[in-house]
N, CA, C and O atoms as CSV, one atom per row, in Angstrom:
chain,resi,resn,atom,element,x,y,z
A,1,MET,N,N,1.195,-1.215,0.171
A,1,MET,CA,C,-0.145,0.042,-0.163
A,1,MET,C,C,0.862,1.342,-0.002
A,1,MET,O,O,2.003,1.206,0.439
A,2,ALA,N,N,0.376,2.479,-0.361
A,2,ALA,CA,C,1.076,3.326,-0.714
A,2,ALA,C,C,1.007,4.679,0.649
A,2,ALA,O,O,0.089,4.769,1.464
A,3,LYS,N,N,2.091,5.503,0.587
A,3,LYS,CA,C,2.297,6.557,1.657
A,3,LYS,C,C,1.538,7.595,0.696
A,3,LYS,O,O,1.863,7.564,-0.491
A,4,VAL,N,N,0.554,8.514,1.101
A,4,VAL,CA,C,-0.083,9.558,0.458
A,4,VAL,C,C,-0.045,10.538,1.808
A,4,VAL,O,O,-0.453,10.190,2.916
A,5,LEU,N,N,0.564,11.912,1.461
A,5,LEU,CA,C,0.697,12.967,2.069
A,5,LEU,C,C,-0.708,14.012,1.362
A,5,LEU,O,O,-0.858,13.909,0.144
A,6,CYS,N,N,-1.541,14.835,2.022
A,6,CYS,CA,C,-2.872,15.099,1.680
A,6,CYS,C,C,-2.423,16.479,2.243
A,6,CYS,O,O,-2.063,16.479,3.420
A,7,VAL,N,N,-2.389,17.977,1.371
A,7,VAL,CA,C,-2.016,19.118,2.006
A,7,VAL,C,C,-3.044,20.133,1.208
A,7,VAL,O,O,-2.901,20.584,0.072
A,8,ASP,N,N,-4.653,20.472,2.596
A,8,ASP,CA,C,-5.499,21.414,2.099
A,8,ASP,C,C,-5.607,22.209,3.617
A,8,ASP,O,O,-4.967,21.849,4.606
A,9,ASP,N,N,-6.298,23.051,3.593
A,9,ASP,CA,C,-6.377,24.285,4.380
A,9,ASP,C,C,-7.658,23.662,4.752
A,9,ASP,O,O,-7.742,23.582,5.977
A,10,ALA,N,N,-8.762,23.156,4.091
A,10,ALA,CA,C,-10.324,22.933,4.682
A,10,ALA,C,C,-9.577,21.247,5.103
A,10,ALA,O,O,-8.861,20.504,4.431
A,11,LEU,N,N,-10.092,21.126,6.390
A,11,LEU,CA,C,-10.426,20.058,7.254
A,11,LEU,C,C,-11.431,19.223,6.543
A,11,LEU,O,O,-11.245,18.007,6.586
A,12,VAL,N,N,-12.420,19.653,5.924
A,12,VAL,CA,C,-13.133,18.623,5.339
A,12,VAL,C,C,-12.730,18.059,4.264
A,12,VAL,O,O,-13.314,17.019,3.958
A,13,MET,N,N,-11.717,18.512,3.437
A,13,MET,CA,C,-11.284,17.817,2.388
A,13,MET,C,C,-9.878,17.243,3.064
A,13,MET,O,O,-9.637,16.126,2.606
A,14,ARG,N,N,-8.984,17.640,3.924
A,14,ARG,CA,C,-8.402,16.398,4.180
A,14,ARG,C,C,-9.080,15.377,4.631
A,14,ARG,O,O,-8.663,14.288,4.235
A,15,ARG,N,N,-10.611,15.353,5.809
A,15,ARG,CA,C,-10.892,14.145,6.066
A,15,ARG,C,C,-11.076,13.237,4.992
A,15,ARG,O,O,-10.692,12.069,4.951
A,16,LEU,N,N,-11.931,14.110,3.799
A,16,LEU,CA,C,-12.727,13.115,3.019
A,16,LEU,C,C,-11.550,12.273,2.507
A,16,LEU,O,O,-11.668,11.048,2.532
A,17,LEU,N,N,-10.093,13.002,1.908
A,17,LEU,CA,C,-9.215,12.050,1.330
A,17,LEU,C,C,-8.700,11.262,1.747
A,17,LEU,O,O,-8.425,10.209,1.172
A,18,LYS,N,N,-8.292,11.715,3.434
A,18,LYS,CA,C,-8.219,10.636,4.051
A,18,LYS,C,C,-8.566,9.535,4.318
A,18,LYS,O,O,-7.861,8.622,4.746
A,19,GLN,N,N,-9.794,9.525,4.066
A,19,GLN,CA,C,-11.034,8.234,4.242
A,19,GLN,C,C,-11.030,7.866,3.028
A,19,GLN,O,O,-10.610,6.710,2.987
A,20,ILE,N,N,-11.251,8.206,2.133
A,20,ILE,CA,C,-10.865,7.782,0.790
A,20,ILE,C,C,-10.182,6.700,0.940
A,20,ILE,O,O,-10.457,5.502,1.002
A,21,LEU,N,N,-9.058,7.448,0.997
A,21,LEU,CA,C,-7.404,6.365,0.946
A,21,LEU,C,C,-7.193,5.661,2.311
A,21,LEU,O,O,-6.311,4.802,2.339
A,22,GLU,N,N,-7.714,5.851,3.162
A,22,GLU,CA,C,-7.625,4.793,4.219
A,22,GLU,C,C,-8.588,3.625,3.868
A,22,GLU,O,O,-8.329,2.464,4.182
A,23,ASN,N,N,-9.781,4.015,3.157
A,23,ASN,CA,C,-10.280,3.046,3.247
A,23,ASN,C,C,-10.018,1.940,2.117
A,23,ASN,O,O,-10.740,0.952,1.980
A,24,GLN,N,N,-8.957,2.209,1.364
A,24,GLN,CA,C,-8.540,1.084,0.150
A,24,GLN,C,C,-6.995,0.646,1.234
A,24,GLN,O,O,-6.417,-0.390,0.906
A,25,GLY,N,N,-6.402,1.465,2.479
A,25,GLY,CA,C,-5.645,0.297,2.923
A,25,GLY,C,C,-4.192,1.154,2.479
A,25,GLY,O,O,-3.195,0.554,2.075
A,26,HIS,N,N,-4.263,2.738,2.636
A,26,HIS,CA,C,-3.266,3.579,2.361
A,26,HIS,C,C,-2.808,4.238,3.547
A,26,HIS,O,O,-3.726,4.448,4.340
A,27,THR,N,N,-1.625,4.648,3.936
A,27,THR,CA,C,-0.964,4.986,5.232
A,27,THR,C,C,-1.243,6.906,4.210
A,27,THR,O,O,-0.871,7.346,3.122
A,28,VAL,N,N,-2.005,7.419,5.283
A,28,VAL,CA,C,-2.033,8.922,4.865
A,28,VAL,C,C,-1.447,10.303,6.344
A,28,VAL,O,O,-1.705,10.312,7.547
A,29,PHE,N,N,-0.943,10.893,5.820
A,29,PHE,CA,C,-0.484,12.163,6.047
A,29,PHE,C,C,-1.451,13.221,6.012
A,29,PHE,O,O,-2.427,12.974,5.303
A,30,THR,N,N,-1.442,14.263,6.553
A,30,THR,CA,C,-2.126,15.564,6.583
A,30,THR,C,C,-1.617,16.690,6.726
A,30,THR,O,O,-1.125,16.905,7.834
A,31,ALA,N,N,-1.570,17.453,6.009
A,31,ALA,CA,C,-0.982,19.271,6.755
A,31,ALA,C,C,-2.091,20.130,6.363
A,31,ALA,O,O,-2.720,19.834,5.348
A,32,ALA,N,N,-2.446,21.283,7.127
A,32,ALA,CA,C,-3.020,22.360,7.047
A,32,ALA,C,C,-2.548,23.064,6.075
A,32,ALA,O,O,-3.590,23.608,5.710
A,33,ASP,N,N,-2.050,23.307,5.649
A,33,ASP,CA,C,-0.789,24.222,4.505
A,33,ASP,C,C,0.699,23.601,4.198
A,33,ASP,O,O,1.199,22.590,4.692
A,34,GLY,N,N,1.216,24.439,3.306
A,34,GLY,CA,C,2.721,24.371,2.874
A,34,GLY,C,C,4.014,23.960,3.899
A,34,GLY,O,O,4.962,23.176,3.838
A,35,ASN,N,N,3.316,25.294,5.219
A,35,ASN,CA,C,4.511,24.567,6.318
A,35,ASN,C,C,4.652,23.340,6.871
A,35,ASN,O,O,5.694,22.719,7.080
A,36,GLU,N,N,3.406,22.999,7.120
A,36,GLU,CA,C,2.945,21.470,8.124
A,36,GLU,C,C,3.415,20.509,6.792
A,36,GLU,O,O,4.258,19.616,6.866
A,37,ALA,N,N,2.933,20.763,5.988
A,37,ALA,CA,C,3.601,19.969,4.894
A,37,ALA,C,C,5.269,19.652,4.669
A,37,ALA,O,O,5.910,18.607,4.565
A,38,MET,N,N,5.609,21.009,4.648
A,38,MET,CA,C,7.084,20.252,4.682
A,38,MET,C,C,7.802,19.525,6.236
A,38,MET,O,O,8.727,18.754,6.493
A,39,ALA,N,N,6.822,20.247,6.973
A,39,ALA,CA,C,7.608,19.153,8.326
A,39,ALA,C,C,7.603,17.657,8.281
A,39,ALA,O,O,8.381,16.804,8.708
A,40,ILE,N,N,6.326,17.614,7.540
A,40,ILE,CA,C,6.191,15.953,7.910
A,40,ILE,C,C,6.977,15.322,6.696
A,40,ILE,O,O,7.297,14.135,6.760
A,41,ALA,N,N,7.378,16.281,5.307
A,41,ALA,CA,C,8.035,15.745,4.421
A,41,ALA,C,C,9.591,15.793,4.899
A,41,ALA,O,O,10.012,14.721,4.466
A,42,ARG,N,N,10.591,16.386,5.498
A,42,ARG,CA,C,11.495,16.132,6.404
A,42,ARG,C,C,11.604,14.527,7.279
A,42,ARG,O,O,12.637,13.860,7.232
A,43,ASP,N,N,10.260,14.042,8.114
A,43,ASP,CA,C,10.632,13.295,8.405
A,43,ASP,C,C,9.846,11.984,7.703
A,43,ASP,O,O,9.896,10.974,8.405
A,44,GLU,N,N,9.350,11.885,6.822
A,44,GLU,CA,C,8.796,11.139,6.261
A,44,GLU,C,C,8.740,10.627,4.383
A,44,GLU,O,O,8.531,11.532,3.574
A,45,THR,N,N,8.877,9.624,4.023
A,45,THR,CA,C,9.066,9.777,2.419
A,45,THR,C,C,7.749,8.749,2.119
A,45,THR,O,O,7.515,7.609,2.521
A,46,VAL,N,N,6.854,9.836,1.065
A,46,VAL,CA,C,5.652,9.314,0.457
A,46,VAL,C,C,5.780,8.817,-0.907
A,46,VAL,O,O,6.750,9.067,-1.623
A,47,ASP,N,N,4.639,8.008,-1.300
A,47,ASP,CA,C,4.679,7.954,-2.409
A,47,ASP,C,C,3.710,9.245,-3.382
A,47,ASP,O,O,4.206,9.971,-4.244
A,48,LEU,N,N,2.468,9.246,-3.006
A,48,LEU,CA,C,2.495,10.653,-3.526
A,48,LEU,C,C,1.967,12.018,-2.964
A,48,LEU,O,O,1.609,11.780,-1.811
A,49,VAL,N,N,1.796,13.093,-3.202
A,49,VAL,CA,C,1.349,14.421,-2.716
A,49,VAL,C,C,0.226,14.736,-3.172
A,49,VAL,O,O,0.153,14.577,-4.391
A,50,LEU,N,N,-0.947,15.230,-2.544
A,50,LEU,CA,C,-2.204,15.426,-2.694
A,50,LEU,C,C,-2.341,16.700,-2.453
A,50,LEU,O,O,-2.941,16.993,-1.418
A,51,CYS,N,N,-1.813,17.839,-3.359
A,51,CYS,CA,C,-1.370,19.183,-2.695
A,51,CYS,C,C,-3.021,20.502,-3.492
A,51,CYS,O,O,-3.553,20.355,-4.592
A,52,ASP,N,N,-3.308,21.424,-2.610
A,52,ASP,CA,C,-4.411,22.262,-2.858
A,52,ASP,C,C,-3.307,23.755,-3.422
A,52,ASP,O,O,-2.096,23.971,-3.362
A,53,VAL,N,N,-4.167,24.317,-3.805
A,53,VAL,CA,C,-3.089,25.259,-4.290
A,53,VAL,C,C,-3.344,26.451,-3.413
A,53,VAL,O,O,-2.374,26.838,-2.762
A,54,ASN,N,N,-4.229,26.960,-3.309
A,54,ASN,CA,C,-4.698,28.372,-2.422
A,54,ASN,C,C,-4.893,28.043,-1.207
A,54,ASN,O,O,-5.987,27.727,-0.740
A,55,MET,N,N,-3.737,28.099,-0.547
A,55,MET,CA,C,-3.844,27.881,1.289
A,55,MET,C,C,-3.060,28.934,1.947
A,55,MET,O,O,-2.140,29.432,1.298
A,56,PRO,N,N,-3.321,29.404,3.308
A,56,PRO,CA,C,-2.691,30.172,4.032
A,56,PRO,C,C,-1.204,29.783,4.292
A,56,PRO,O,O,-0.882,28.596,4.346
A,57,ASN,N,N,-0.173,30.930,4.474
A,57,ASN,CA,C,0.860,30.473,5.290
A,57,ASN,C,C,2.164,30.220,3.802
A,57,ASN,O,O,3.012,30.944,3.279
A,58,MET,N,N,1.773,29.062,3.630
A,58,MET,CA,C,2.437,28.450,2.332
A,58,MET,C,C,1.765,28.022,1.376
A,58,MET,O,O,1.453,26.837,1.496
A,59,SER,N,N,1.357,28.612,0.310
A,59,SER,CA,C,0.564,27.816,-0.869
A,59,SER,C,C,1.076,26.395,-1.336
A,59,SER,O,O,1.900,25.610,-0.867
A,60,GLY,N,N,0.211,26.380,-2.511
A,60,GLY,CA,C,0.893,25.125,-3.288
A,60,GLY,C,C,2.098,26.029,-4.330
A,60,GLY,O,O,3.279,25.863,-4.639
A,61,THR,N,N,1.608,26.491,-4.467
A,61,THR,CA,C,2.337,27.158,-5.630
A,61,THR,C,C,4.103,27.386,-4.940
A,61,THR,O,O,5.145,27.080,-5.521
A,62,SER,N,N,3.962,27.999,-3.582
A,62,SER,CA,C,5.121,27.504,-2.812
A,62,SER,C,C,5.900,26.105,-2.402
A,62,SER,O,O,7.103,25.849,-2.348
A,63,LEU,N,N,4.915,25.430,-2.178
A,63,LEU,CA,C,5.088,24.240,-1.961
A,63,LEU,C,C,6.099,23.365,-2.608
A,63,LEU,O,O,7.070,22.824,-2.080
A,64,VAL,N,N,5.685,23.320,-3.900
A,64,VAL,CA,C,6.032,22.387,-4.921
A,64,VAL,C,C,7.205,22.267,-5.133
A,64,VAL,O,O,7.785,21.218,-5.413
A,65,PRO,N,N,7.781,23.602,-4.992
A,65,PRO,CA,C,9.746,23.692,-5.862
A,65,PRO,C,C,10.324,23.185,-4.427
A,65,PRO,O,O,11.358,22.519,-4.388
A,66,LYS,N,N,9.640,23.516,-3.306
A,66,LYS,CA,C,10.446,23.338,-2.242
A,66,LYS,C,C,10.391,22.144,-1.611
A,66,LYS,O,O,11.344,21.890,-0.875
A,67,LEU,N,N,9.433,21.258,-1.714
A,67,LEU,CA,C,9.619,19.670,-1.775
A,67,LEU,C,C,10.610,18.969,-3.107
A,67,LEU,O,O,11.303,17.952,-3.138
A,68,ARG,N,N,10.285,20.123,-4.242
A,68,ARG,CA,C,11.458,19.389,-5.394
A,68,ARG,C,C,12.900,19.211,-4.657
A,68,ARG,O,O,13.638,18.231,-4.551
A,69,ARG,N,N,12.994,20.403,-4.242
A,69,ARG,CA,C,14.532,20.376,-3.311
A,69,ARG,C,C,15.221,19.444,-2.546
A,69,ARG,O,O,16.416,19.154,-2.488
A,70,LEU,N,N,13.750,18.827,-1.690
A,70,LEU,CA,C,13.800,17.695,-1.168
A,70,LEU,C,C,14.611,16.466,-1.925
A,70,LEU,O,O,14.104,16.210,-3.017
A,71,GLU,N,N,15.726,15.670,-1.599
A,71,GLU,CA,C,16.323,14.428,-1.982
A,71,GLU,C,C,15.303,13.748,-2.222
A,71,GLU,O,O,15.008,13.552,-3.401
A,72,THR,N,N,14.295,13.074,-0.914
A,72,THR,CA,C,13.542,12.536,-1.182
A,72,THR,C,C,12.419,12.463,-2.034
A,72,THR,O,O,11.882,11.404,-2.360
A,73,TYR,N,N,11.975,13.869,-2.485
A,73,TYR,CA,C,11.100,14.184,-3.275
A,73,TYR,C,C,11.309,14.683,-4.555
A,73,TYR,O,O,10.307,15.166,-5.083
A,74,LYS,N,N,12.472,14.697,-5.278
A,74,LYS,CA,C,12.606,14.725,-6.384
A,74,LYS,C,C,11.583,14.411,-7.600
A,74,LYS,O,O,11.044,15.093,-8.471
A,75,SER,N,N,11.582,13.312,-7.304
A,75,SER,CA,C,10.670,12.862,-8.630
A,75,SER,C,C,9.348,11.668,-7.791
A,75,SER,O,O,9.027,10.550,-8.194
A,76,THR,N,N,8.785,12.454,-6.486
A,76,THR,CA,C,7.285,12.054,-5.775
A,76,THR,C,C,6.351,12.569,-6.901
A,76,THR,O,O,6.609,13.696,-7.324
A,77,PRO,N,N,5.451,12.001,-7.368
A,77,PRO,CA,C,4.196,12.117,-7.804
A,77,PRO,C,C,3.652,13.425,-7.222
A,77,PRO,O,O,3.383,13.232,-6.036
A,78,ILE,N,N,3.383,14.696,-7.603
A,78,ILE,CA,C,2.566,15.715,-6.628
A,78,ILE,C,C,1.608,15.966,-7.636
A,78,ILE,O,O,1.960,16.170,-8.798
A,79,VAL,N,N,0.150,15.968,-7.201
A,79,VAL,CA,C,-0.816,15.769,-7.878
A,79,VAL,C,C,-1.518,17.227,-7.194
A,79,VAL,O,O,-1.568,17.126,-5.968
A,80,MET,N,N,-1.954,18.279,-7.606
A,80,MET,CA,C,-2.653,19.628,-7.258
A,80,MET,C,C,-4.478,19.431,-7.758
A,80,MET,O,O,-5.105,19.114,-8.769
A,81,VAL,N,N,-4.770,19.847,-6.334
A,81,VAL,CA,C,-6.040,19.509,-6.052
A,81,VAL,C,C,-6.485,20.725,-6.023
A,81,VAL,O,O,-5.762,21.554,-5.470
A,82,THR,N,N,-7.626,21.119,-6.531
A,82,THR,CA,C,-8.066,22.539,-6.627
A,82,THR,C,C,-9.335,22.599,-7.523
A,82,THR,O,O,-9.872,21.772,-8.260
A,83,THR,N,N,-9.628,23.948,-7.167
A,83,THR,CA,C,-10.916,24.064,-7.616
A,83,THR,C,C,-10.387,25.153,-9.270
A,83,THR,O,O,-11.105,25.297,-10.260
A,84,GLU,N,N,-9.196,25.656,-9.106
A,84,GLU,CA,C,-8.610,26.198,-10.333
A,84,GLU,C,C,-8.566,25.304,-11.377
A,84,GLU,O,O,-8.342,24.098,-11.275
A,85,SER,N,N,-8.846,26.092,-12.660
A,85,SER,CA,C,-9.202,25.234,-13.974
A,85,SER,C,C,-8.284,26.379,-14.845
A,85,SER,O,O,-8.223,26.111,-16.045
A,86,ASP,N,N,-7.615,27.523,-14.457
A,86,ASP,CA,C,-6.993,28.182,-15.362
A,86,ASP,C,C,-5.596,27.722,-15.743
A,86,ASP,O,O,-4.568,27.712,-15.066
A,87,GLY,N,N,-5.832,27.313,-17.101
A,87,GLY,CA,C,-4.863,27.034,-18.085
A,87,GLY,C,C,-3.107,27.307,-17.895
A,87,GLY,O,O,-2.244,26.468,-18.154
A,88,TYR,N,N,-2.866,28.703,-17.377
A,88,TYR,CA,C,-1.998,29.412,-17.206
A,88,TYR,C,C,-1.516,28.991,-15.753
A,88,TYR,O,O,-0.300,28.798,-15.741
A,89,LYS,N,N,-2.181,28.780,-14.428
A,89,LYS,CA,C,-1.791,28.280,-13.413
A,89,LYS,C,C,-1.254,26.243,-13.681
A,89,LYS,O,O,-0.504,25.596,-12.950
A,90,LYS,N,N,-1.749,25.911,-14.545
A,90,LYS,CA,C,-1.669,24.376,-14.753
A,90,LYS,C,C,-0.082,24.741,-15.158
A,90,LYS,O,O,0.766,24.416,-14.327
A,91,GLU,N,N,0.403,25.459,-16.499
A,91,GLU,CA,C,1.341,25.163,-17.115
A,91,GLU,C,C,2.723,25.836,-15.793
A,91,GLU,O,O,3.893,25.457,-15.852
A,92,LYS,N,N,2.309,26.637,-14.942
A,92,LYS,CA,C,3.234,27.392,-14.055
A,92,LYS,C,C,3.627,26.461,-13.256
A,92,LYS,O,O,4.804,26.304,-12.931
A,93,LEU,N,N,2.182,25.398,-12.669
A,93,LEU,CA,C,2.638,24.285,-11.701
A,93,LEU,C,C,3.362,23.665,-11.804
A,93,LEU,O,O,4.275,23.300,-11.064
A,94,LYS,N,N,3.002,23.382,-12.985
A,94,LYS,CA,C,3.939,22.119,-13.732
A,94,LYS,C,C,5.548,22.592,-13.977
A,94,LYS,O,O,6.510,21.870,-13.718
A,95,SER,N,N,5.615,23.694,-14.425
A,95,SER,CA,C,6.784,23.738,-14.648
A,95,SER,C,C,7.876,23.807,-13.214
A,95,SER,O,O,9.073,23.534,-13.134
A,96,LEU,N,N,6.823,24.326,-12.085
A,96,LEU,CA,C,7.659,23.989,-10.497
A,96,LEU,C,C,7.743,22.974,-10.387
A,96,LEU,O,O,8.484,22.550,-9.501
A,97,GLY,N,N,6.920,21.931,-11.357
A,97,GLY,CA,C,7.735,20.821,-10.352
A,97,GLY,C,C,6.033,19.702,-10.216
A,97,GLY,O,O,6.312,18.522,-10.006
A,98,ALA,N,N,4.580,19.970,-10.306
A,98,ALA,CA,C,3.679,19.672,-10.394
A,98,ALA,C,C,3.095,18.403,-11.729
A,98,ALA,O,O,3.010,18.520,-12.951
A,99,ASN,N,N,2.829,17.408,-10.930
A,99,ASN,CA,C,2.903,16.221,-12.017
A,99,ASN,C,C,1.290,16.114,-12.450
A,99,ASN,O,O,1.283,15.092,-13.135
A,100,GLY,N,N,0.325,16.473,-12.426
A,100,GLY,CA,C,-1.199,16.481,-12.284
A,100,GLY,C,C,-2.095,17.378,-11.718
A,100,GLY,O,O,-1.716,18.230,-10.914
A,101,TRP,N,N,-3.350,17.251,-12.099
A,101,TRP,CA,C,-4.213,18.249,-11.392
A,101,TRP,C,C,-5.659,17.128,-11.316
A,101,TRP,O,O,-6.176,16.447,-12.201
A,102,LEU,N,N,-5.950,17.276,-10.089
A,102,LEU,CA,C,-7.637,16.950,-10.165
A,102,LEU,C,C,-7.963,17.794,-9.562
A,102,LEU,O,O,-7.273,18.324,-8.691
A,103,ARG,N,N,-9.453,18.229,-9.980
A,103,ARG,CA,C,-10.453,18.986,-10.149
A,103,ARG,C,C,-11.470,18.570,-8.811
A,103,ARG,O,O,-11.944,17.440,-8.695
A,104,LYS,N,N,-11.692,19.561,-7.934
A,104,LYS,CA,C,-12.836,19.772,-6.656
A,104,LYS,C,C,-13.949,20.317,-7.409
A,104,LYS,O,O,-13.719,21.194,-8.241
A,105,PRO,N,N,-15.396,19.802,-7.168
A,105,PRO,CA,C,-15.214,18.711,-6.497
A,105,PRO,C,C,-14.891,17.475,-7.651
A,105,PRO,O,O,-15.031,17.370,-8.870
A,106,PHE,N,N,-14.171,16.254,-6.100
A,106,PHE,CA,C,-14.049,15.004,-7.153
A,106,PHE,C,C,-14.752,14.232,-6.795
A,106,PHE,O,O,-15.665,14.543,-6.030
A,107,THR,N,N,-14.562,12.901,-7.240
A,107,THR,CA,C,-15.301,11.668,-6.681
A,107,THR,C,C,-14.198,10.894,-6.004
A,107,THR,O,O,-13.019,11.224,-6.136
A,108,GLU,N,N,-14.726,9.488,-5.013
A,108,GLU,CA,C,-13.846,8.576,-4.683
A,108,GLU,C,C,-12.922,7.442,-6.104
A,108,GLU,O,O,-11.857,6.826,-6.160
A,109,GLU,N,N,-14.151,7.696,-7.085
A,109,GLU,CA,C,-13.227,6.776,-8.164
A,109,GLU,C,C,-11.843,8.325,-8.790
A,109,GLU,O,O,-10.633,8.166,-8.957
A,110,GLN,N,N,-12.465,9.340,-8.940
A,110,GLN,CA,C,-11.116,9.767,-9.357
A,110,GLN,C,C,-9.642,9.853,-8.615
A,110,GLN,O,O,-8.489,9.900,-9.045
A,111,VAL,N,N,-10.333,9.850,-7.061
A,111,VAL,CA,C,-9.164,10.069,-6.434
A,111,VAL,C,C,-8.243,8.685,-6.620
A,111,VAL,O,O,-7.013,8.661,-6.653
A,112,LEU,N,N,-8.868,7.889,-6.698
A,112,LEU,CA,C,-8.493,6.304,-6.715
A,112,LEU,C,C,-7.690,6.167,-8.387
A,112,LEU,O,O,-6.532,5.748,-8.357
A,113,ASN,N,N,-8.073,6.386,-9.287
A,113,ASN,CA,C,-7.787,6.687,-10.138
A,113,ASN,C,C,-6.140,7.387,-10.294
A,113,ASN,O,O,-5.156,6.775,-10.710
A,114,ILE,N,N,-6.168,8.433,-9.961
A,114,ILE,CA,C,-4.800,9.825,-9.908
A,114,ILE,C,C,-3.942,8.618,-9.125
A,114,ILE,O,O,-2.795,8.335,-9.470
A,115,LEU,N,N,-4.690,7.889,-7.945
A,115,LEU,CA,C,-3.550,7.032,-7.032
A,115,LEU,C,C,-3.481,5.791,-8.673
A,115,LEU,O,O,-2.797,6.316,-9.552
A,116,LYS,N,N,-3.804,5.000,-8.910
A,116,LYS,CA,C,-3.720,3.975,-10.005
A,116,LYS,C,C,-2.398,4.269,-10.978
A,116,LYS,O,O,-1.465,3.501,-11.216
A,117,HIS,N,N,-2.669,5.957,-11.584
A,117,HIS,CA,C,-1.799,6.518,-12.840
A,117,HIS,C,C,-0.507,6.934,-12.151
A,117,HIS,O,O,0.602,6.788,-12.664
A,118,PHE,N,N,-0.674,7.329,-11.253
A,118,PHE,CA,C,1.265,7.900,-10.631
A,118,PHE,C,C,1.357,6.217,-9.788
A,118,PHE,O,O,2.238,5.679,-10.459
A,119,LEU,N,N,1.102,5.610,-9.165
A,119,LEU,CA,C,1.589,4.874,-8.423
A,119,LEU,C,C,1.956,3.275,-9.212
A,119,LEU,O,O,2.390,2.278,-8.636
A,120,LYS,N,N,1.726,3.375,-10.236
A,120,LYS,CA,C,1.756,2.011,-11.525
A,120,LYS,C,C,3.214,1.097,-10.687
A,120,LYS,O,O,3.654,0.057,-11.177
C-alpha cells in the first residue's frame, strides 16, 4: 500500500481524502498548509502528494518547488487538488514540478484513478 501526503487548508477536504485513501489500505499524512507539509516531508517519505493550490501561510505554488528541493521528493508525484482550472496556472505549476491536476469537486473514483495512474 502507498503512503500519501494530503495538503489542504480545508479540514473537510483533508478528512475526505484521508477516508477515501485509508479505506483502500493506504497510509495518509495530512497537513493544513505548506509549512505543515514541509515538516512532515522532512520526517516521512511518501509515494504521492495531493496538494491544494490556495492555502494560507504557504500555498501549493510555493510548496511544490520546496518539496522538489528535498532529495527524497525529487521524483515523488505531486498532484494539485483544486477548484482552479486556469490553463496558465496549470502550466506554471507543471513548470514548478507538479505532475497532475485533480479538480474539486472530485469523486472517490477520480481519487483512486489518480493513485493508480501515478503509482503503477
